[in-house]
N, C-alpha and C positions, 0 to 999 in steps of 0.2 A: 239504628236498626241495621240489619244486614243489608249491605249495599251491592255485593257481587255474588255470583253463583256459588262460589266456594263457601262464603259465609252463610248463605242461605241454606245450602246442603248441610252444613255443620249444625245450624239451628234446628233444621228439620230432624236430623238424627238425634239431637238432644231431646227434642219433644217426643220422638218415637220411643226413646228409652224411658222417659217419664210415664208415658201412656202404658207401656208394658209393666212397669213397676206398680202403677195404680191398679191395673187389671189383676195382677197377682195378689195385691192386698185385698181387693174385693173378693176374689175367690177364697182366700184364706178366712176372711171375715165371715163369709156366707157358710163356711163349714162349722162355725161355732153354733152351739145350741141356741143361743140368743144373740144373733148378729146385731151390731150397732147400726140401725137403719140410717141415722143421721150422718154417720161417718161414711157409709157406703154412698149415700146421696151426694155428699161433698166430693168424694173421689170421682163419681160419675160426672158431676158438673165440671170438675177440672179437666177430665178427659175430653168432654165435649168442647170446651174452650180451646184446648190444645189441638184438637182435630181441626177446628175452624182456623186456627192460626197456621197449621200445616197447609191447609188448602189455600189460604191467602198467600203464603210464602211461595207455594208452587206456581201460582199465577204470576208472581213477580219475577220468577227466574227468566233470565234471558236465553233465547235460543230455542 
């Protein structure tokens, strides 16, 4: 796993990108006449997991 601040920041940025992509997917899916609730739930679950990882990584940063 990430061992120094530069690696941690890079990982956090990657997770932030994935979170934004999934949030966009959710918005697009919700615009449909019949959104796929299972798919939206899956994306929300992934977002929560990534947000938790970001919080954990921020705690690990030195300084």
